[in-house]
C-alpha positions in Angstrom: -23.0 20.6 16.0 -25.9 22.3 16.4 -28.4 20.6 19.7 -31.6 21.9 21.0 -32.8 21.1 24.4 -35.4 18.7 24.9 -39.1 19.7 25.4 -41.4 17.8 27.7 -44.6 15.8 27.0 -47.0 14.2 29.4 -45.7 11.4 31.3 -46.8 8.0 30.4 -49.5 6.1 32.6 -47.9 3.5 34.8 -50.0 0.6 33.3 -49.2 -1.7 30.6 -45.7 -0.9 28.9 -46.2 0.6 25.6 -44.4 -1.8 22.8 -44.4 0.7 20.3 -41.1 3.2 20.5 -41.8 6.7 19.3 -39.1 8.5 21.4 -35.8 7.4 22.4 -32.8 8.5 24.5 -29.1 7.4 23.6 -26.2 7.9 26.0 -22.5 7.0 25.5 -21.6 5.7 29.1 -17.9 4.7 30.6 -14.6 6.0 29.1 -14.8 7.1 25.4 -13.8 5.0 22.4 -12.9 5.8 18.9 -16.2 5.1 16.7 -18.9 6.3 19.4 -19.6 9.4 16.9 -20.1 6.4 14.3 -22.8 4.8 16.5 -24.3 8.2 16.9 -24.5 9.1 13.4 -25.9 6.0 12.0 -28.4 5.7 15.1 -29.7 8.9 14.6 -30.1 9.3 10.4 -31.8 5.5 10.7 -33.9 6.5 13.2 -35.3 9.6 11.3 -35.7 7.2 8.4 -37.9 5.1 10.8 -39.9 8.0 12.3 -38.5 7.8 15.6 -37.4 10.9 17.6 -34.2 10.6 19.3 -32.7 12.8 22.4 -29.3 12.5 23.8 -28.2 12.4 27.4 -25.0 14.5 28.0 -22.2 12.9 29.7 -23.6 9.6 30.2 -26.6 9.3 32.5 -25.5 13.1 33.8 -28.3 14.2 31.2 -30.9 12.4 33.0 -29.5 13.2 36.6 -29.0 17.3 36.1 -31.7 19.4 34.6 -31.0 20.7 31.2 -28.7 17.9 30.1 -31.2 16.3 27.3 -30.5 17.5 23.6 -32.7 16.7 20.5 -30.8 14.5 18.1 -31.8 15.0 14.4 -29.8 14.3 11.5 -28.6 17.6 10.8 -26.9 17.2 14.3 -24.7 14.4 13.4 -23.2 15.7 10.3 -19.6 15.5 9.8 -18.9 13.6 13.1 -18.0 10.4 11.3 -14.3 10.8 11.5 -14.3 12.6 14.9 -12.7 10.8 18.1 -14.5 10.9 21.3 -18.3 11.2 21.7 -20.4 14.7 20.5 -22.5 13.9 23.7 -19.9 13.7 26.0 -19.0 10.1 28.1 -18.6 10.0 32.2 -17.5 7.1 34.2 -18.6 8.6 37.5 -22.5 9.2 36.6 -23.6 6.2 38.2 -27.2 6.7 39.1 -27.0 4.2 41.8 -24.0 5.4 43.4 -23.9 9.1 42.3 -21.5 11.1 43.8 -22.3 14.1 46.0 -20.8 16.5 48.2 -21.8 16.9 51.8 -21.7 20.8 53.7 -18.4 19.4 55.2 -16.9 19.2 51.8 -17.0 15.2 51.8 -17.8 13.0 49.0 -20.6 10.5 49.7 -22.4 8.1 47.4 -26.2 8.3 46.7 -28.9 6.4 44.8 -30.5 8.6 42.4 -32.4 6.0 40.1 -35.6 6.7 41.0 -35.0 10.6 39.6 -33.4 9.2 36.4 -36.7 7.0 36.0 -39.0 9.8 36.9 -37.2 12.0 34.5 -37.4 9.6 31.9 -41.1 9.1 32.5 -41.8 13.1 32.5 -40.0 13.3 29.0 -42.1 10.7 27.6 -39.2 8.5 26.5 -40.0 5.1 25.5 -36.4 3.4 25.6 -33.2 4.3 26.7 -30.3 3.4 24.2 -27.0 2.8 26.3 -23.7 2.6 24.4 -21.2 1.4 27.0 -18.9 -1.4 28.1 -19.8 -4.0 31.1 -20.5 -1.1 33.6 -22.9 0.7 31.7 -24.7 -2.7 30.6 -24.9 -3.6 34.1 -26.8 -0.4 34.9 -29.0 -1.1 31.9 -29.9 -4.0 33.7 -30.6 -2.3 36.8 -32.7 0.4 35.0 -34.8 -2.5 33.4 -35.5 -3.7 37.1 -37.2 -0.3 37.7 -39.3 -0.2 34.6 -37.0 1.0 32.1 -37.1 0.0 28.5 -33.4 -0.5 27.6 -31.2 -1.5 24.5 -27.5 -1.6 24.5 -24.7 -1.2 22.2 -21.2 -2.7 23.1 -18.3 -0.3 23.3 -15.1 -1.0 25.1 -11.7 -0.6 23.4 -10.6 -3.6 25.9 -12.5 -6.0 23.8 -13.6 -8.0 26.7 -17.4 -8.5 26.1 -18.0 -12.1 25.7 -21.7 -11.5 23.6 -19.7 -9.8 20.6 -16.6 -11.0 18.9 -15.5 -7.5 19.1 -16.2 -4.1 20.1 -15.7 -0.8 18.0 -12.6 0.8 19.4 -10.3 -2.1 19.8 -8.9 -1.5 16.3 -8.0 1.9 16.8 -6.4 1.3 20.2 -4.4 -1.4 18.8 -3.3 0.6 15.7 -2.1 3.5 17.9 -0.2 1.1 20.6 1.5 -0.5 17.5 2.6 2.9 16.1 3.7 3.2 19.6 5.8 0.3 19.7 7.1 0.7 16.2 8.2 4.4 17.2 10.1 3.2 20.4 12.1 0.5 18.4 14.5 3.4 16.8 14.9 5.1 19.9 15.3 1.8 22.0 17.9 0.7 19.3 20.0 3.9 19.4 20.4 4.3 23.4 20.9 0.1 23.8 17.7 0.3 26.0 15.0 -1.9 27.4 12.0 -0.3 26.4 8.7 -1.0 28.5 5.7 0.2 27.3 2.6 -0.2 29.4 -0.7 -0.3 27.6 -4.5 -0.3 28.6 -7.1 -3.1 28.6 -8.1 -3.8 32.6 -8.2 -7.1 33.1 -7.9 -8.6 29.8 -4.7 -8.5 27.5 -6.3 -8.0 23.9 -4.6 -4.9 23.5 -1.0 -5.6 24.7 -0.9 -9.2 22.8 -2.3 -7.9 19.8 -0.1 -4.7 19.3 3.0 -6.6 20.8 2.6 -9.2 17.9 2.1 -6.7 15.2 4.4 -4.3 16.8 7.0 -7.0 17.1 7.7 -6.9 20.8 10.2 -9.4 22.7 8.3 -9.9 25.3 4.7 -9.7 26.3 3.1 -9.5 29.7 -0.8 -10.0 30.1 -3.2 -10.3 33.0 -4.3 -13.5 32.1 -0.7 -14.9 32.4 1.2 -14.3 35.6 4.5 -13.6 34.6 7.7 -15.1 36.0 10.2 -12.3 36.2 13.2 -14.6 35.8 12.1 -16.0 32.4 11.8 -12.5 31.1 15.4 -11.4 32.6 16.3 -14.6 30.5 15.0 -13.8 27.3 16.6 -10.5 27.7 20.3 -11.5 28.5 20.1 -14.2 25.6 19.4 -11.4 23.2 22.5 -9.7 24.5 24.4 -12.5 24.3 23.2 -12.8 20.4 24.6 -9.3 20.0 21.2 -7.5 20.0 21.7 -4.2 22.1 17.8 -3.3 22.7 14.6 -4.9 23.8 10.9 -4.3 23.4 8.6 -5.3 26.3 4.9 -4.7 26.3 2.8 -4.8 29.2 -0.7 -4.8 29.9 -2.1 -2.6 32.6 -3.5 -5.6 34.3 -0.2 -7.7 34.1 1.0 -9.3 37.5 4.1 -10.8 38.8 3.3 -14.4 39.6 4.5 -14.0 43.1 3.3 -10.7 43.5 0.1 -8.2 43.4 -1.6 -6.2 40.9 -0.2 -2.6 40.0 -3.0 0.1 41.3 -3.5 3.7 41.7 -6.5 3.5 43.5 -8.7 1.2 45.5 -12.2 0.2 44.2 -15.6 1.2 46.1 -19.2 0.8 45.6 -20.1 1.2 41.8 -16.7 1.7 40.8 -13.7 -0.5 39.8 -10.2 0.1 41.1 -8.1 2.1 39.1 -5.1 0.2 37.4 -1.9 1.6 36.5 1.9 1.3 37.2 2.4 -2.0 35.9 5.3 -1.2 33.6 7.1 0.4 36.3 6.7 -2.2 38.6 8.4 -4.5 35.9 11.0 -2.2 35.8 11.6 -2.2 39.2 11.9 -6.2 39.2 14.1 -5.7 36.2 16.8 -3.2 37.9 20.1 -4.8 38.6 19.6 -8.2 36.6 20.1 -6.9 33.0 23.0 -4.7 31.5 20.8 -2.4 29.7 19.1 1.3 31.0 15.3 1.0 31.1 12.9 3.3 30.0 9.2 3.2 30.9 6.4 4.3 28.5 2.8 4.8 29.5 0.6 5.1 26.5 -2.5 5.8 28.3 -5.4 7.7 27.0 -3.7 8.1 23.6 -4.9 4.6 23.0 -8.7 6.1 23.3 -8.3 9.1 21.4 -7.8 10.2 18.0 -9.5 9.5 14.6 -11.3 6.1 14.4 -10.2 3.2 12.0 -12.2 2.7 9.0 -13.0 -1.0 10.7 -14.4 0.9 13.7 -16.1 3.6 11.7 -17.8 0.8 9.8 -18.6 -1.6 13.4 -20.1 1.7 14.8 -22.0 2.6 12.0 -23.6 -1.2 11.8 -24.1 -0.9 15.5 -25.8 1.9 15.3 -28.1 0.9 12.4 -28.8 -2.4 14.1 -29.9 -0.6 17.5 -32.2 1.8 15.8 -34.0 -1.3 14.0 -34.5 -2.8 17.2 -36.0 0.3 18.8 -38.5 0.1 15.6 -39.3 -3.8 16.3 -39.7 -3.0 20.0 -36.9 -5.4 21.1 -36.2 -4.1 24.4 -33.6 -5.9 26.7 -31.6 -6.9 24.1 -27.7 -5.8 22.8 -26.5 -5.3 19.1 -23.3 -7.8 18.8 -21.0 -9.1 16.1 -21.3 -12.9 15.6 -20.0 -14.9 12.4 -19.2 -11.3 10.8 -22.8 -10.7 11.2 -24.5 -7.8 13.3 -27.2 -9.5 15.3 -28.9 -9.1 19.0 -28.6 -10.8 21.8 -30.0 -10.7 25.2 -28.5 -8.0 27.3 -27.7 -10.7 30.1 -25.3 -11.9 27.9 -23.0 -9.0 28.1 -22.8 -9.5 31.7 -21.7 -13.1 31.5 -18.0 -13.8 32.5 -15.7 -11.3 30.6 -14.1 -12.4 27.4 -10.1 -12.9 28.3 -7.1 -14.1 26.5 -7.1 -17.9 26.7 -3.7 -18.9 27.9 -3.3 -21.8 25.5 -5.4 -20.0 22.5 -4.0 -19.3 19.0 -2.9 -16.0 19.7 -0.9 -16.9 22.6 0.8 -19.9 20.3 1.4 -17.4 17.8 3.3 -15.5 20.1 5.3 -18.2 21.3 6.1 -19.4 18.0 7.7 -16.2 16.8 9.9 -16.2 19.7 7.7 -13.7 22.0 8.5 -14.4 25.6 5.1 -14.3 27.6 6.6 -14.6 31.2 4.6 -18.2 32.1 
């Protein structure tokens, strides 16, 4: 893809905010998700038709923090990127303008607020609106930037599917498909070796990926964050399968799953501007099962495979629809809004709705009832 660096134009005056948007900057914040390039492609192509100039900020906010990291995006720049995973602009979940990592002379890392520098750069480049593609963290940064006077338009993105303002986020369908493929593959090796296979899936504090992939993949046990699990119930399920002559089992564990009498597994504690890093939920369950079942136990952590690869047709389509609507919001000057899918239609909602309580699996909801009806043990 051919990208050219931006040229500055005189900064806008500090008077009344301009409502007509002619130059925008788009960024892909947080972690990557299949379908990001579909958004970029649709946004840039539609803005070209609407007469809006587009620049991209490389690696999330890095492009607005570091020099020479803004690139001009033309329709020719986004040609051929629709089936590609990741983001051609790059992503970053550490470039937080309100807590940006900086190394001291002593080699230690401290976190500083560089938001004023970001605002100055936006004004210096004559950018009329910032289009932010991301999850709840990115949308939170967007709300904070608006308080500093930066016009913001949001596009929801997360494989976790936990944003309450939209029925579904792009990237989720691909992540579930990848996880389902992995569960399918584990069935044959589990059966061959008479093993209990535990597969740990992403999703943070929401169990959507684990629940949907577990049902689609025919798992025997699914543990999700919204239903703390009783290990005795899981042991009982696995024993009953063994007594019935079934020599293997598939256990799906969401990374945020937690035992009813234990703590959530983490790799690193949270700090200002950054959430804790989850990990180890599958290994934690394996440890609880050791010595209580007559099978070998193996753990597979699918990890970032769920973020990678070519997006599904659903995610390409949804990303394209979101990109087009975001460009239309720019044309209409509808700042402070985010695109969303509701009732099968792409609409816009106030950005603050994205920051309401996260959308979690309802413990007594329809999907949980489906899982229980087909004999899946949820541990609680």
